[in-house]
GUTORPA-94666 format. One record per residue (C-alpha): residue in three letters; x, y, z. Coordinates in pm, whole numbers, padded with zeros to 5 digits, always signed. Layout:
N
ALAXYZ
...
% end
This chain:
392
MET-00708-00653+02223
GLN-00581-00408+02459
LEU-00201-00300+02402
ILE+00028-00156+02638
SER+00084+00243+02520
THR+00475+00197+02511
LEU+00668-00070+02466
SER+00915+00070+02692
ALA+00632-00060+02968
VAL+00688-00416+02893
LEU+01069-00407+02873
ALA+01137-00189+03163
VAL+01179-00541+03356
THR+01163-00865+03128
GLY+00861-01034+03374
ALA+00632-00766+03278
ALA+00283-00847+03160
VAL+00103-00796+02812
ALA-00273-00842+02718
GLY-00342-01122+02556
PRO-00584-01123+02250
THR-00929-01116+02224
GLY-01051-01076+01848
GLN-01196-01302+01637
LYS-01081-01489+01344
GLY-01166-01298+01020
PRO-01364-01465+00731
ALA-01238-01736+00531
PHE-01032-01639+00284
ARG-00947-01826-00086
TRP-00590-02015-00027
HIS-00381-01921-00338
GLY-00054-02145-00252
PRO+00106-02380+00002
ALA+00144-02355+00402
PRO+00427-02265+00565
HIS+00679-02545+00400
PRO+00855-02805+00639
GLY+01177-02850+00752
HIS+01419-03067+00655
GLY+01616-03102+00936
PRO+01951-02964+01018
SER+02271-03077+00804
PRO+02492-03273+00905
PRO+02757-03133+01134
GLY+03120-03190+01097
ARG+03126-03183+00707
PRO+03351-02922+00586
LEU+03247-02613+00423
PRO+03164-02667+00042
PRO+03408-02479-00210
VAL+03298-02194-00397
ALA+03332-02201-00745
ARG+03453-01880-00903
PRO+03258-01771-01201
PRO+03412-01856-01550
PRO+03510-01581-01739
PRO+03254-01454-02013
PRO+03296-01587-02374
PRO+03431-01353-02639
GLY+03160-01105-02713
ALA+02915-01202-02443
PRO+02760-00966-02211
LYS+02929-00855-01915
ASP+02642-00903-01722
GLN+02608-01310-01762
GLY+02473-01411-01364
LEU+02203-01353-01178
TYR+02382-01138-00919
THR+02601-00953-01188
ALA+02286-00815-01380
MET+02132-00739-01047
ARG+02408-00534-00928
ALA+02445-00361-01293
ARG+02092-00253-01177
GLY+02161-00103-00866
ARG+01995-00377-00645
GLU+02197-00516-00338
PHE+02140-00916-00410
ILE+02050-01241-00542
GLY+02073-01519-00256
THR+01953-01893-00246
ALA+01829-02109+00017
VAL+02148-02390+00114
THR+02159-02682+00291
PHE+02544-02823+00300
ARG+02539-03147+00191
ASN+02816-03394-00042
ASP+02690-03291-00362
THR+02941-03053-00513
ALA+02778-02972-00823
GLU+02515-02809-00639
ALA+02768-02616-00430
ALA+02920-02511-00753
ILE+02625-02323-00863
TYR+02540-02175-00541
GLY+02895-02057-00482
ASN+02920-01899-00864
LYS+02961-01529-00739
ALA+02842-01422-01071
ASP+02478-01545-01006
PHE+02474-01560-00603
ASN+02608-01348-00368
SER+02404-01412-00090
ILE+02263-01729+00093
THR+02029-01865+00345
PRO+02025-02110+00609
GLU+01738-02336+00544
ASN+01730-02501+00862
ALA+02013-02444+01073
MET+01908-02125+01269
LYS+01551-02319+01346
TRP+01474-02284+01704
GLU+01399-02652+01749
VAL+01815-02681+01603
THR+01960-02368+01802
GLU+01817-02390+02121
PRO+01595-02760+02186
GLN+01638-02724+02543
ARG+01555-02378+02740
GLY+01880-02179+02760
ASN+02050-02443+02577
PHE+02167-02333+02280
THR+02360-02533+01976
PHE+02558-02311+01724
ASP+02751-02596+01545
ASP+02559-02612+01239
ALA+02469-02254+01225
ASP+02804-02126+01271
ARG+02896-02305+00917
TYR+02692-02119+00689
VAL+02772-01799+00861
ASP+03120-01852+00864
TYR+03086-01979+00537
ALA+02902-01648+00416
THR+03208-01460+00583
ALA+03500-01674+00425
ASN+03347-01595+00093
GLY+03276-01210+00100
ILE+02867-01262+00031
GLU+02562-01152+00228
ILE+02373-01373+00468
HIS+01997-01333+00507
CYS+01965-01520+00854
HIS+01639-01759+00911
ASN+01419-01676+01147
LEU+01412-01598+01491
VAL+01028-01628+01622
TRP+00796-01811+01446
HIS+00530-02074+01528
SER+00654-02382+01339
GLN+00965-02582+01451
LEU+00939-02490+01793
PRO+01070-02728+02042
PRO+00799-02875+02231
TRP+00974-02663+02583
VAL+00828-02405+02398
THR+00500-02519+02281
ALA+00377-02723+02544
GLY+00556-02518+02808
LYS+00181-02360+02895
PHE+00367-02043+03012
ASP+00239-01703+03110
ASN+00345-01395+02894
ALA+00578-01270+03109
THR+00783-01568+03101
LEU+00734-01612+02740
ILE+00848-01242+02696
GLY+01168-01364+02871
ILE+01202-01650+02667
MET+01180-01529+02322
HIS+01421-01211+02479
ASP+01645-01440+02561
HIS+01671-01673+02247
ILE+01698-01346+02007
LYS+01990-01228+02235
GLY+02136-01576+02265
LEU+02085-01666+01877
ALA+02103-01316+01676
GLY+02364-01200+01982
ARG+02620-01446+01829
TYR+02601-01356+01458
ALA+02563-00972+01556
GLY+02748-00799+01284
ARG+02751-01083+01072
CYS+02409-01160+00976
THR+02287-00912+00649
ARG+01944-00934+00705
TRP+01756-01111+00966
ASP+01382-01250+00948
VAL+01243-01160+01291
VAL+00925-01300+01274
ASN+00806-01572+01050
GLU+00437-01618+00960
ALA+00249-01453+01141
LEU-00081-01432+00934
ASP-00374-01624+00828
GLU-00473-01559+00496
ASP-00779-01349+00557
GLY-00493-01114+00749
THR-00603-01167+01078
TYR-00353-01280+01342
ARG-00211-01679+01312
LYS-00312-01827+01663
SER+00020-01953+01791
VAL+00183-01934+02116
TRP+00289-01611+02076
TYR-00010-01436+01970
ASN-00208-01636+02177
THR-00017-01531+02555
ILE+00122-01208+02446
GLY-00122-01091+02198
GLU+00022-00840+01921
ALA+00264-00664+02157
PHE+00496-00950+02041
LEU+00584-00864+01687
PRO+00727-00494+01788
MET+00888-00672+02095
ALA+01069-00913+01854
PHE+01199-00643+01659
LYS+01301-00445+01938
PHE+01516-00743+02092
ALA+01645-00821+01752
ARG+01815-00417+01730
GLU+01911-00414+02042
VAL+02178-00695+01994
ASP+02231-00661+01632
PRO+02237-00256+01549
LYS+02359-00351+01192
ALA+02145-00617+01037
GLN+01813-00588+00832
LEU+01538-00640+00997
TYR+01302-00816+00805
TYR+00885-00935+00890
ASN+00836-01251+00637
ASP+00517-01432+00505
TYR+00383-01617+00194
ASN+00077-01540-00047
LEU+00167-01165+00017
GLU+00216-01183-00378
TYR-00147-01143-00434
ASN-00214-00762-00257
GLU-00536-00884-00099
ALA-00626-00909+00257
LYS-00297-01121+00360
THR-00095-00800+00253
THR-00299-00549+00394
GLY-00242-00752+00724
ALA+00114-00744+00685
GLN+00126-00366+00636
ARG-00070-00315+00908
ILE+00206-00561+01115
VAL+00444-00268+00988
LYS+00239+00030+01073
LEU+00193-00187+01434
ILE+00568-00205+01513
GLN+00663+00171+01328
SER+00376+00258+01611
TYR+00562+00138+01915
GLY+00877+00343+01757
VAL+01052+00005+01656
GLU+01235+00021+01363
ILE+01174-00238+01094
ASP+01343-00191+00770
GLY+01112-00445+00504
VAL+00894-00733+00462
GLY+00999-01057+00282
PHE+00772-01175+00016
GLN+00847-01553+00024
ALA+00710-01610-00341
HIS+00576-02013-00334
VAL+00351-01959-00645
ALA+00264-02175-00925
SER+00293-02108-01319
GLU-00026-02314-01339
THR-00302-02400-01148
THR-00222-02701-00917
PRO-00419-02914-00665
THR-00283-02664-00387
SER-00294-02387-00577
GLY-00629-02139-00681
GLY-00414-02053-00975
PRO-00101-01985-01155
ALA+00120-01665-01006
PRO-00056-01291-00993
ASN+00070-01101-01274
GLN+00332-00843-01301
THR+00066-00563-01202
VAL-00042-00722-00878
LEU+00297-00810-00773
GLU+00427-00443-00869
ALA+00096-00296-00637
ALA+00167-00544-00362
PHE+00521-00397-00379
ASN+00400-00055-00362
GLN+00146-00113-00071
MET+00430-00211+00173
THR+00694+00053+00064
SER+00417+00322+00087
GLN+00518+00256+00466
ASN+00872+00368+00422
VAL+01010-00013+00440
ASN+01212-00206+00142
VAL+01044-00521-00022
ILE+01251-00828-00149
TYR+01165-01183-00240
THR+01305-01413+00016
GLU+01184-01797-00099
ILE+01104-01772-00456
ASP+00991-02143-00597
VAL+00733-02159-00885
ARG+00547-02524-00891
MET+00367-02676-01167
ASN+00217-03028-01216
THR+00473-03244-01327
PRO+00635-03419-01555
ALA+00719-03102-01671
THR+00714-03076-02042
PRO+00870-02784-02286
ALA+00580-02618-02288
LYS+00533-02601-01924
LEU+00875-02455-01878
ALA+00818-02268-02101
VAL+00510-02086-01889
GLN+00750-02095-01572
ALA+01018-01918-01760
GLU+00749-01652-01786
THR+00669-01645-01424
TYR+00975-01598-01319
ARG+01062-01321-01553
SER+00733-01130-01444
LEU+00837-01199-01075
ALA+01171-01031-01171
ALA+01038-00782-01400
ALA+00796-00699-01075
CYS+01089-00643-00863
LEU+01290-00406-01086
SER+00973-00209-01160
VAL+00999-00056-00759
LYS+01279+00109-00637
ARG+01274-00021-00274
CYS+01249-00406-00392
VAL+01658-00464-00311
GLY+01687-00813-00369
MET+01607-01180-00430
THR+01627-01534-00301
LEU+01534-01850-00437
TRP+01438-02107-00252
GLY+01735-02343-00298
VAL+01914-02397-00632
SER+01802-02728-00777
ASP+01457-02992-00822
LYS+01701-03255-00722
TYR+01635-03091-00333
SER+01300-02915-00371
TRP+01071-02931-00092
ILE+00776-02933-00269
PRO+00730-03313-00394
GLY+00759-03471-00072
THR+00501-03198+00005
PHE+00248-03183-00245
PRO+00298-03520-00463
GLY+00203-03449-00829
GLU+00385-03084-00803
GLY+00736-03021-00811
ALA+01011-02860-01127
ALA+01033-02550-00898
ASN+01334-02452-00935
VAL+01583-02292-01202
TRP+01808-02584-01220
ASN+01695-02928-01300
GLU+01795-03248-01108
THR+02094-03302-01301
MET+02205-02934-01200
GLN+02088-02803-01582
LYS+01985-02474-01625
LYS+01631-02481-01725
PRO+01433-02231-01907
ALA+01339-02054-01556
TYR+01701-01918-01546
ASP+01704-01717-01872
GLY+01364-01600-01789
PHE+01431-01466-01438
LEU+01791-01326-01584
LYS+01552-01140-01848
GLY+01325-01009-01556
ILE+01668-00862-01396
GLN+01759-00736-01697
THR+01444-00563-01808
GLY+01199-00498-01536
GLY+01104-00128-01496
ARG+01256-00004-01850
% end
């Protein structure tokens, strides 16, 4: 693929053309986990924001660091978060609103393109505003998700048959509209989401097919221009295995940096399994492999985080399976705490009640840290133990 020598040549005018891709897809790559998870649709507009439940005082003689976030903070790291969809469930709201466990939220769907710009130039922010307002009102971080993705795009983008100059302008205007609205309020942005195939080559998408790999540094440049303060991340799944896809993500970091554009970190989604399932090639990688994958990325002078952790199994769950799952959660957390530049972790939802997995992968599930009745599972203690002991 031919690339412009400097990004400014393209960005001097929004309509400048960029060479499209010419490379071929690489060899087949062993599939470890799920395809990108589908959306659940935006939460209904107009509902009041859920209340924040304050953490209860610890019982006499209990350790001070009772929660996931308080333990993480005691280790000198930045955040523990969870994906959130606002709905009429006060028990769920009490869990993600407990500041002992969480100091960050990720809107599950409210900021995706099909929701925020369903028609060209027609932005709808009502739902996204509620999540940003909730985070601001409660003094917590918000991981904003996401700006550029191949999925959950409205038909006007995917079927528009735009030339590269026009599509660059569309991408620029969307980032300016969305990230610009929340400038100074989003702690982090997933700027580009899931741009790689499993073999580490670029995923064929409207962005890559039309613009070429230069769409990646462009997106990060546009995001930085409209929000100088937000931490900017590339986000993908199956990076945890430290194989070809991990190397592909490292190549993306190098590409963005080669254009003189800022990238703050890489998000490892960590949709993994505790055992072999029909949609996984086996259990999650061990702690040594996880750390090696992180270190491959931090060698490029960027941070790493987990962005969408869940650990699925073949259902129904049993005490033995839950114990294995707890150890997987411990290993994930311990790997993060063993790498200095792993600054935080986000769970993809708190409760099995609302998990995306059973609806997408029948016969699999029980992936979250709280069960369907909002009770902590052994996974909670495993995750907490990994935070407390990882790297020690």
